[in-house]
C-alpha positions as a printed NumPy array, in Angstrom:
array([[ -4.382, -13.437,  -8.616],
       [ -3.504, -12.193, -12.086],
       [ -0.814, -13.759, -14.227],
       [  0.82 , -10.332, -14.454],
       [  1.113, -10.075, -10.657],
       [  2.484, -13.593, -10.463],
       [  5.16 , -12.708, -13.013],
       [  6.022,  -9.53 , -11.086],
       [  6.373, -11.489,  -7.85 ],
       [  8.631, -13.943,  -9.61 ],
       [ 10.855, -11.077, -10.824],
       [ 10.879,  -9.564,  -7.342],
       [ 11.901, -12.865,  -5.748],
       [ 14.667, -13.277,  -8.307],
       [ 16.063,  -9.846,  -7.393],
       [ 15.896, -10.56 ,  -3.684],
       [ 17.437, -14.006,  -4.193],
       [ 20.351, -12.545,  -6.16 ],
       [ 21.104, -10.206,  -3.265],
       [ 20.636, -13.014,  -0.72 ],
       [ 23.144, -15.221,  -2.544],
       [ 25.658, -12.344,  -2.499],
       [ 24.977, -10.767,   0.91 ],
       [ 22.132, -12.521,   2.683],
       [ 21.935,  -9.92 ,   5.461],
       [ 21.404,  -6.948,   3.11 ],
       [ 18.066,  -5.529,   1.89 ],
       [ 16.779,  -3.528,  -1.086],
       [ 15.005,  -0.177,  -1.022],
       [ 11.299,  -0.384,  -1.834],
       [ 11.456,   2.697,  -4.081],
       [ 14.175,   1.148,  -6.206],
       [ 12.271,  -2.118,  -6.399],
       [  9.062,  -0.344,  -7.45 ],
       [ 10.971,   1.472, -10.188],
       [ 12.587,  -1.76 , -11.326],
       [  9.158,  -3.423, -11.672],
       [  7.605,  -0.281, -13.213],
       [  4.808,  -0.102, -10.656],
       [  3.767,   2.445,  -8.029],
       [  4.62 ,   2.008,  -4.36 ],
       [  0.908,   1.439,  -3.697],
       [  0.823,  -1.364,  -6.27 ],
       [  4.035,  -2.696,  -4.773],
       [  2.331,  -2.993,  -1.372],
       [ -0.443,  -5.097,  -2.911],
       [  2.131,  -7.181,  -4.737],
       [  4.124,  -8.195,  -1.649],
       [  1.187,  -8.803,   0.712],
       [  1.041, -12.581,   0.005],
       [  4.823, -12.844,   0.391],
       [  4.691, -11.072,   3.74 ],
       [  1.83 , -13.328,   4.872],
       [  3.862, -16.43 ,   3.985],
       [  6.931, -14.892,   5.69 ],
       [  8.965, -15.261,   2.502],
       [ 10.017, -11.611,   2.729],
       [ 10.332,  -9.123,   5.57 ],
       [ 10.451,  -5.355,   5.882],
       [ 13.177,  -3.284,   7.482],
       [ 11.428,  -0.001,   8.298],
       [ 13.189,   3.347,   7.799],
       [ 10.125,   5.588,   7.976],
       [  6.395,   4.925,   7.742],
       [  6.475,   5.504,   3.97 ],
       [  9.905,   4.098,   3.239],
       [ 11.396,   0.723,   4.017],
       [ 13.752,  -1.909,   2.709],
       [ 12.876,  -5.49 ,   1.775],
       [ 14.815,  -8.72 ,   2.091],
       [ 14.291, -12.411,   1.487],
       [ 13.822, -14.504,   4.647],
       [ 15.394, -17.87 ,   5.358],
       [ 12.019, -19.497,   4.673],
       [ 11.69 , -17.489,   1.467],
       [ 15.096, -18.706,   0.32 ],
       [ 14.117, -22.316,   0.938],
       [ 10.878, -21.894,  -1.006],
       [ 12.597, -20.044,  -3.841],
       [ 15.096, -22.879,  -4.311],
       [ 12.361, -25.497,  -4.002],
       [ 10.133, -23.826,  -6.589],
       [ 12.966, -23.901,  -9.126],
       [ 14.099, -27.434,  -8.408],
       [ 17.488, -26.179,  -7.169],
       [ 18.837, -28.496,  -4.452],
       [ 22.333, -26.969,  -4.329],
       [ 21.821, -25.342,  -0.945],
       [ 19.991, -28.37 ,   0.419],
       [ 23.076, -30.41 ,  -0.472],
       [ 25.317, -27.872,   1.308],
       [ 23.176, -28.134,   4.432],
       [ 23.565, -31.904,   4.296],
       [ 27.352, -31.542,   4.163],
       [ 27.345, -29.056,   7.031],
       [ 25.22 , -31.417,   9.11 ],
       [ 27.626, -34.288,   8.396],
       [ 30.688, -32.227,   9.413],
       [ 29.064, -31.044,  12.611],
       [ 27.897, -34.573,  13.439],
       [ 31.456, -35.883,  13.047],
       [ 32.706, -33.195,  15.438],
       [ 29.887, -33.993,  17.869],
       [ 30.858, -37.676,  17.97 ],
       [ 34.438, -36.731,  18.839],
       [ 33.309, -34.213,  21.457],
       [ 29.62 , -33.602,  22.224],
       [ 30.501, -30.143,  23.517],
       [ 32.449, -29.135,  20.416],
       [ 31.98 , -25.675,  18.945],
       [ 33.288, -24.607,  15.555],
       [ 32.86 , -21.45 ,  13.5  ],
       [ 31.399, -20.487,  10.138],
       [ 34.751, -19.497,   8.587],
       [ 36.259, -22.864,   9.468],
       [ 33.308, -24.631,   7.885],
       [ 33.675, -22.438,   4.783],
       [ 37.31 , -23.464,   4.382],
       [ 36.579, -27.151,   4.908],
       [ 33.84 , -27.125,   2.272],
       [ 35.739, -24.713,  -0.001],
       [ 32.719, -22.398,  -0.148],
       [ 32.264, -18.648,   0.153],
       [ 31.41 , -17.54 ,   3.699],
       [ 28.05 , -16.061,   2.577],
       [ 26.943, -19.434,   1.202],
       [ 27.834, -21.176,   4.442],
       [ 26.385, -18.483,   6.717],
       [ 22.945, -18.298,   5.137],
       [ 22.656, -22.077,   5.065],
       [ 23.573, -22.141,   8.751],
       [ 20.832, -19.571,   9.364],
       [ 18.327, -21.813,   7.595],
       [ 19.514, -24.76 ,   9.709],
       [ 19.098, -22.625,  12.824],
       [ 15.491, -21.893,  11.803],
       [ 14.904, -25.674,  11.877],
       [ 16.629, -25.993,  15.303],
       [ 19.451, -28.091,  13.832],
       [ 22.231, -25.786,  15.063],
       [ 22.794, -23.024,  17.586],
       [ 24.524, -19.888,  16.288],
       [ 26.268, -17.165,  18.289],
       [ 27.175, -14.129,  16.215],
       [ 30.559, -12.469,  16.667],
       [ 31.519,  -8.936,  15.685],
       [ 34.917,  -9.608,  14.131],
       [ 36.061, -11.076,  10.775],
       [ 34.707,  -8.243,   8.588],
       [ 31.594, -10.215,   7.618],
       [ 28.898, -12.285,   9.355],
       [ 30.686, -14.791,  11.558],
       [ 29.108, -17.39 ,  13.82 ],
       [ 30.175, -19.799,  16.501],
       [ 28.332, -23.003,  15.628],
       [ 27.224, -25.975,  17.716],
       [ 25.045, -28.933,  16.78 ],
       [ 21.756, -29.39 ,  18.653],
       [ 20.195, -32.668,  19.75 ],
       [ 17.654, -32.19 ,  16.952],
       [ 20.489, -31.739,  14.471],
       [ 22.262, -34.904,  15.586],
       [ 19.018, -36.868,  15.395],
       [ 18.271, -35.457,  11.94 ],
       [ 21.711, -36.617,  10.76 ],
       [ 21.543, -40.088,  12.318],
       [ 17.904, -40.733,  11.415],
       [ 17.234, -38.697,   8.282],
       [ 13.677, -38.371,   7.059],
       [ 13.261, -40.251,   3.795],
       [ 13.102, -38.123,   0.709],
       [  9.699, -38.551,  -0.892],
       [  8.747, -39.266,  -4.476],
       [  4.965, -39.228,  -4.966],
       [  3.607, -41.69 ,  -7.535],
       [  0.134, -40.605,  -8.661],
       [ -2.014, -43.247, -10.353],
       [ -5.563, -44.465, -10.841],
       [ -6.733, -47.465,  -8.824],
       [ -6.989, -49.539, -12.018],
       [ -3.233, -49.001, -12.539],
       [ -2.277, -50.051,  -9.003],
       [ -0.244, -53.11 , -10.189],
       [  1.879, -50.816, -12.397],
       [  2.498, -48.442,  -9.483],
       [  3.234, -51.378,  -7.164],
       [  5.805, -52.655,  -9.679],
       [  7.506, -49.283, -10.14 ],
       [  7.856, -48.608,  -6.401],
       [ 10.548, -51.243,  -5.637],
       [ 12.228, -50.633,  -9.001],
       [ 12.779, -46.997,  -8.032],
       [ 13.722, -47.675,  -4.401],
       [ 16.259, -50.321,  -5.449],
       [ 17.94 , -47.725,  -7.669],
       [ 17.553, -44.912,  -5.102],
       [ 17.521, -46.509,  -1.612],
       [ 17.242, -43.162,   0.204],
       [ 13.961, -42.336,  -1.528],
       [ 10.523, -43.27 ,  -0.23 ],
       [  8.035, -43.759,  -3.055],
       [  4.568, -42.885,  -1.749],
       [  1.834, -44.971,  -3.388],
       [ -1.628, -44.359,  -1.937],
       [ -2.833, -47.881,  -2.758],
       [  0.117, -49.46 ,  -0.896],
       [ -1.016, -50.592,   2.595],
       [  2.393, -49.555,   3.949],
       [  1.73 , -45.965,   2.875],
       [ -1.98 , -45.588,   3.534],
       [ -3.582, -47.944,   6.025],
       [ -7.321, -48.47 ,   6.504],
       [ -8.564, -45.841,   8.938],
       [ -5.837, -43.294,   8.096],
       [ -7.031, -39.715,   7.406],
       [ -6.353, -40.453,   3.754],
       [ -6.904, -37.032,   2.149],
       [ -4.733, -35.333,   4.766],
       [ -1.997, -37.957,   4.431],
       [ -1.975, -37.71 ,   0.642],
       [ -1.753, -33.91 ,   0.763],
       [  0.994, -34.041,   3.395],
       [  3.067, -36.384,   1.247],
       [  2.43 , -34.186,  -1.789],
       [  3.674, -31.226,   0.219],
       [  6.826, -33.072,   1.298],
       [  7.502, -34.716,  -2.074],
       [ 10.497, -33.527,  -4.068],
       [  9.063, -34.98 ,  -7.25 ],
       [  5.667, -36.237,  -8.465],
       [  5.442, -38.949, -11.119],
       [  2.002, -39.075, -12.74 ],
       [  1.242, -42.489, -14.219],
       [ -0.467, -41.189, -17.358],
       [ -2.427, -44.017, -18.954],
       [ -5.551, -43.645, -21.069],
       [ -7.393, -45.185, -18.114],
       [ -5.777, -43.041, -15.429],
       [ -6.488, -39.741, -17.146],
       [-10.221, -40.463, -16.951],
       [-10.077, -40.553, -13.153],
       [-10.658, -37.313, -11.267],
       [ -8.297, -38.213,  -8.431],
       [ -5.26 , -38.304, -10.739],
       [ -6.134, -34.796, -11.915],
       [ -6.57 , -33.682,  -8.31 ],
       [ -3.166, -35.018,  -7.224],
       [ -1.415, -33.475, -10.22 ],
       [ -3.183, -30.167,  -9.574],
       [ -2.273, -30.225,  -5.879],
       [  1.333, -30.952,  -6.849],
       [  1.32 , -28.003,  -9.239],
       [ -0.049, -25.657,  -6.559],
       [  2.736, -26.807,  -4.231],
       [  5.277, -26.244,  -7.027],
       [  6.354, -29.888,  -7.026],
       [  8.47 , -31.09 ,  -9.917],
       [  6.054, -33.15 , -11.993],
       [  6.862, -35.785, -14.627],
       [  4.092, -37.361, -16.71 ],
       [  4.938, -41.039, -17.278],
       [  2.983, -42.467, -20.198],
       [  2.353, -46.188, -20.599],
       [  0.313, -48.054, -23.215],
       [ -1.987, -46.248, -25.641],
       [ -1.414, -42.853, -24.041],
       [  1.638, -41.179, -25.637],
       [  3.495, -38.117, -24.455],
       [  2.736, -36.215, -27.643],
       [ -1.032, -36.431, -27.096],
       [ -1.31 , -35.567, -23.402],
       [ -4.082, -33.094, -22.538],
       [ -3.248, -29.902, -20.662],
       [ -2.159, -29.392, -17.921],
       [ -0.23 , -32.69 , -18.145],
       [  1.273, -31.601, -21.454],
       [  3.059, -28.666, -19.778],
       [  5.117, -30.99 , -17.571],
       [  8.113, -33.047, -18.596],
       [  6.569, -36.075, -20.341],
       [  8.047, -39.488, -21.099],
       [  6.922, -42.767, -22.656],
       [  8.438, -44.939, -19.94 ],
       [  7.509, -48.184, -21.731],
       [ 10.197, -47.271, -24.29 ],
       [ 13.796, -47.949, -23.266],
       [ 15.114, -44.535, -24.288],
       [ 12.57 , -42.626, -22.211],
       [ 12.869, -45.092, -19.337],
       [ 16.572, -44.192, -19.144],
       [ 15.657, -40.502, -19.273],
       [ 13.267, -41.003, -16.34 ],
       [ 15.977, -42.403, -14.081],
       [ 18.382, -39.733, -15.295],
       [ 15.794, -37.146, -14.274],
       [ 15.437, -38.746, -10.853],
       [ 19.193, -38.493, -10.31 ],
       [ 18.887, -34.733, -10.874],
       [ 16.477, -34.611,  -7.944],
       [ 17.795, -37.319,  -5.619],
       [ 21.448, -37.936,  -6.495],
       [ 23.312, -40.801,  -8.123],
       [ 21.77 , -44.245,  -8.639],
       [ 23.035, -46.963,  -6.31 ],
       [ 22.654, -49.425,  -9.178],
       [ 21.715, -49.154, -12.823],
       [ 18.225, -50.56 , -13.492],
       [ 17.608, -53.263, -16.101],
       [ 15.809, -50.966, -18.502],
       [ 14.847, -53.65 , -21.021],
       [ 13.213, -55.728, -18.262],
       [ 11.365, -52.688, -16.889],
       [  9.969, -51.826, -20.311],
       [  8.889, -55.414, -20.944],
       [  7.167, -55.67 , -17.554],
       [  5.426, -52.308, -17.967],
       [  3.989, -53.375, -21.309],
       [  2.74 , -56.665, -19.862],
       [  1.164, -54.947, -16.839],
       [ -0.466, -52.37 , -19.097],
       [ -2.034, -55.112, -21.219],
       [ -3.521, -56.73 , -18.104],
       [ -4.761, -53.371, -16.807],
       [ -6.418, -52.7  , -20.161],
       [ -8.267, -56.03 , -19.888],
       [ -9.479, -55.171, -16.373],
       [-10.492, -51.702, -17.553],
       [-12.547, -53.158, -20.382],
       [-14.502, -55.169, -17.813],
       [-14.97 , -52.107, -15.594],
       [-16.292, -49.799, -18.298],
       [-18.53 , -52.467, -19.8  ],
       [-22.179, -52.283, -18.707],
       [-22.675, -54.309, -15.506],
       [-24.471, -57.615, -15.557],
       [-28.244, -57.193, -15.411],
       [-28.592, -59.722, -12.608],
       [-25.947, -57.885, -10.559],
       [-27.796, -54.6  , -11.043],
       [-31.065, -56.184,  -9.955],
       [-29.428, -57.632,  -6.828],
       [-27.855, -54.279,  -5.955],
       [-31.128, -52.419,  -6.547],
       [-33.009, -54.824,  -4.273],
       [-30.359, -54.456,  -1.579],
       [-30.18 , -50.661,  -1.718],
       [-33.944, -50.422,  -1.301],
       [-33.574, -51.998,   2.163],
       [-30.916, -49.55 ,   3.437],
       [-31.104, -46.185,   5.15 ],
       [-28.869, -43.245,   4.233],
       [-26.105, -44.099,   6.723],
       [-25.946, -47.666,   5.425],
       [-25.721, -46.449,   1.815],
       [-22.905, -44.1  ,   2.878],
       [-21.158, -47.096,   4.452],
       [-21.214, -48.855,   1.072],
       [-19.653, -45.764,  -0.528],
       [-16.833, -45.892,   2.018],
       [-16.183, -49.558,   1.29 ],
       [-16.005, -48.767,  -2.434],
       [-13.527, -45.992,  -1.703],
       [-11.252, -47.751,   0.783],
       [-11.585, -51.349,  -0.375],
       [-11.715, -52.849,   3.119],
       [-12.8  , -51.44 ,   6.498],
       [-13.895, -52.843,   9.851],
       [-17.249, -51.978,  11.447],
       [-15.566, -49.577,  13.858],
       [-13.696, -47.768,  11.08 ],
       [-16.87 , -47.324,   9.021],
       [-18.82 , -46.069,  12.033],
       [-16.08 , -43.592,  12.993],
       [-16.01 , -42.125,   9.495],
       [-19.79 , -41.804,   9.312],
       [-19.881, -40.1  ,  12.709],
       [-17.175, -37.675,  11.539],
       [-19.266, -36.897,   8.441],
       [-22.292, -36.228,  10.634],
       [-24.518, -38.867,   9.   ],
       [-24.597, -41.247,  11.959],
       [-25.314, -40.852,  15.674],
       [-22.803, -42.949,  17.595],
       [-25.257, -43.548,  20.445],
       [-27.746, -45.146,  18.044],
       [-25.482, -46.89 ,  15.573],
       [-24.618, -50.122,  17.329],
       [-21.267, -51.73 ,  16.614],
       [-22.102, -54.089,  13.762],
       [-23.153, -51.762,  10.944],
       [-21.552, -53.702,   8.083],
       [-22.736, -56.971,   9.575],
       [-26.27 , -55.576,   9.423],
       [-25.808, -54.542,   5.784],
       [-24.502, -58.014,   4.933],
       [-27.519, -59.62 ,   6.603],
       [-29.987, -57.299,   4.843],
       [-28.521, -57.322,   1.336],
       [-25.632, -59.726,   0.753],
       [-23.774, -56.895,  -1.024],
       [-20.824, -57.007,   1.397],
       [-18.756, -59.866,   2.705],
       [-16.184, -60.39 ,   5.422],
       [-12.698, -60.716,   3.96 ],
       [-11.004, -62.056,   7.119],
       [-12.626, -63.952,   9.953],
       [-11.969, -62.5  ,  13.435],
       [-12.262, -64.1  ,  16.845],
       [-15.396, -63.82 ,  18.988],
       [-13.542, -61.461,  21.361],
       [-12.754, -59.092,  18.48 ],
       [-16.391, -59.165,  17.41 ],
       [-17.486, -58.105,  20.89 ],
       [-14.948, -55.268,  20.799],
       [-16.556, -53.981,  17.62 ],
       [-13.805, -54.73 ,  15.12 ],
       [-15.878, -57.219,  13.192],
       [-14.523, -57.425,   9.667],
       [-12.801, -56.175,   7.728],
       [-15.616, -55.945,   5.216],
       [-15.545, -55.449,   1.461],
       [-17.987, -55.201,  -1.413],
       [-18.469, -58.559,  -3.106],
       [-16.29 , -58.447,  -6.261],
       [-19.172, -59.685,  -8.445],
       [-21.344, -56.737,  -7.353],
       [-18.729, -53.976,  -7.158],
       [-19.187, -52.573, -10.667],
       [-22.982, -52.62 , -10.412],
       [-22.806, -50.793,  -7.061],
       [-20.452, -48.155,  -8.52 ],
       [-22.933, -47.546, -11.341],
       [-25.838, -47.171,  -8.918],
       [-24.041, -44.982,  -6.363],
       [-21.685, -42.956,  -8.562],
       [-23.11 , -43.337, -12.047],
       [-19.784, -44.731, -13.404]])
């Protein structure tokens, strides 16, 4: 996909959005659009193919060679999302609240789009297209009527709509960070949720967000997809870790709003691309810390309480100092005795057992059953030949792993022996031997 085509698609979507905001039910002639973009109709076909595949636009055929094009309800949602415009999302929230109030008075109540327009003091087009988007999500039922001189709907709330109002899905803020900076992320999570109680801050190292055994890549990508904003904890340590780059890149592909949050030695003025193209802040400085929460209000609404910015800055600096000390120990060459112990242990293991150690490094803690399931999924272990005490066997052979919590005899017989972890004194040496870092 060329940059030129991407720019042309952006211009096309802007034209279609302008029409949608004025008369959502109208469409534009393909010949006029081709002329506007200064491309041939053949080039225009190539240009819109991805948009048609995503169902962001749809054709209204006149003849085989001539048609009109309009933005779809899904396309409108994605257009607003890509530009960080939550105006229509807010309108849909107000419509849902009004309809829920009517439902509680009379579950069989039916209102109309013009009445809702008057109550919200909005133009009928704005209300109607937002109702259509709500209908696409099964939140309302619409019955079109022929009178009123413009699109006019009888509107009723569905069971899904009532449930969505009473039990709203939390709005997600994704906090990307390196494992070494987990205490900083863990500190920021409650600070943000206290100020914005309706927001769920997803932190992959938080057991509440990502439990052992979860399909972790899929869950991270799903939360990135649903996130309204991504904060990248940009420390000099974090920017050396590939996973932080991956999460930021995945957020960019999904057109998330991304804010680079610098702490410690890493300053916003020296960020490498692509982080430098995002909004960047030194959040361990009070001025930028205030800007961060001001930015979050643009995305999520007003703060429920004003944070203690001076305390936040002080705590961030202290946590960064401690993280820097841990990082110095991590990047230092491992102890020679630890390397020798790891080398001796690895020599006794088969490929599946070495893969099990890699999983324990990645996840921190896993039970025997969880390790076995993941190795079977990867195709490196035959379940019929594995037995149920794989990590126990590794511990007996090498002493590289240890049990972090003791389970009952019954649990051992059920195959949940563990959870197991790499011995802290050998972790760095094992990382060097398995990953070269």
